[in-house]
C-alpha positions as CSV (number, residue, x, y, z in Angstrom):
1,M,151.1,138.6,34.9
2,D,151.8,138.8,38.5
3,P,150.5,135.4,40.1
4,L,148.9,137.4,43.1
5,D,146.9,138.9,40.8
6,A,145.3,136.2,39.1
7,P,141.7,134.9,40.6
8,A,141.9,132.4,43.0
9,T,140.7,128.8,42.4
10,K,138.6,126.3,44.5
11,R,142.0,124.6,45.0
12,D,143.7,127.7,45.9
13,L,140.8,128.4,48.7
14,L,140.9,124.9,49.8
15,N,144.6,125.2,50.4
16,F,144.3,128.3,52.4
17,V,141.4,127.4,54.5
18,T,141.1,124.3,56.5
19,K,137.7,122.1,57.5
20,Q,138.2,123.3,61.0
21,D,138.1,126.9,59.8
22,L,135.2,126.0,57.8
23,A,133.2,124.4,60.6
24,E,134.2,127.1,62.9
25,L,132.8,129.8,60.5
26,E,129.5,127.5,59.6
27,D,128.9,127.5,63.2
28,R,129.3,131.5,63.8
29,L,127.0,131.8,60.6
30,D,124.4,129.6,62.3
31,A,124.4,131.3,65.3
32,K,124.1,134.7,63.6
33,F,120.8,133.4,61.3
34,E,119.3,131.9,64.4
35,A,120.0,135.2,66.2
36,L,118.4,137.3,63.1
37,E,115.6,134.7,62.7
38,T,114.4,135.3,66.5
39,R,114.8,138.9,65.9
40,L,112.4,138.7,62.6
41,T,110.1,136.5,64.2
42,R,109.5,138.9,66.9
43,W,109.2,142.1,65.0
44,L,106.8,140.2,63.0
45,A,104.9,138.9,65.6
46,A,104.6,142.5,67.1
47,E,103.6,144.0,63.4
48,I,100.8,141.4,63.1
49,A,99.8,142.1,66.5
50,R,99.5,146.1,65.8
51,G,97.7,145.2,62.5
52,A,95.1,143.1,64.5
53,N,94.6,145.7,67.0
54,L,93.9,148.1,64.6
55,V,91.4,145.7,62.8
56,I,89.9,145.4,66.1
57,E,89.7,149.1,67.1
58,H,88.0,149.8,63.7
59,M,85.4,147.0,64.1
60,T,84.4,147.8,67.3
61,S,83.9,151.6,66.1
62,L,81.6,150.2,63.5
63,F,79.6,148.2,65.6
64,R,79.4,150.7,68.5
65,V,77.8,153.0,65.6
66,A,75.5,150.0,64.6
67,D,74.4,149.6,68.1
68,D,73.7,153.3,68.8
69,R,71.3,153.4,65.9
70,I,69.7,150.1,67.0
71,T,69.0,151.5,70.5
72,I,67.5,154.8,68.6
73,V,65.2,152.6,66.8
74,E,64.1,150.8,69.6
75,A,63.3,153.8,71.7
76,R,61.1,155.0,68.8
77,L,59.4,151.6,68.4
78,E,59.0,151.8,72.5
79,A,57.5,155.4,72.4
80,H,55.2,154.4,69.2
81,A,53.8,151.2,71.1
82,T,53.1,153.3,74.4
83,D,51.3,155.9,72.6
84,A,48.0,154.6,72.7
85,T,46.4,157.2,70.2
86,V,48.0,156.0,67.3
87,H,46.8,152.7,67.5
88,R,43.1,153.7,67.7
89,T,40.9,153.5,64.6
90,P,40.1,156.6,63.4
91,R,36.4,157.4,63.6
92,R,34.5,158.1,60.5
93,R,33.1,161.5,60.2
94,A,29.4,162.3,60.4
95,R,28.3,162.8,57.3
């Protein structure tokens, strides 16, 4: 078996890569993870805001319908209260 085809051991890797190389790699990975975290946080905030807007629009439409119904009922009650004939006691018929 050719030694180049053999799987690398931890010792082989440690001999191949210096601590300085590992530190540089770690720094680069940290920077990439920070950038990714920032992008993910911004994206998540935008999606949450979009969902909140949908909920607010839906609730506003429901309140608007309820408010319209209340206005209609108030108008009917006011019309009923101003109609004097509704509040008179009916006269008894003469027998």
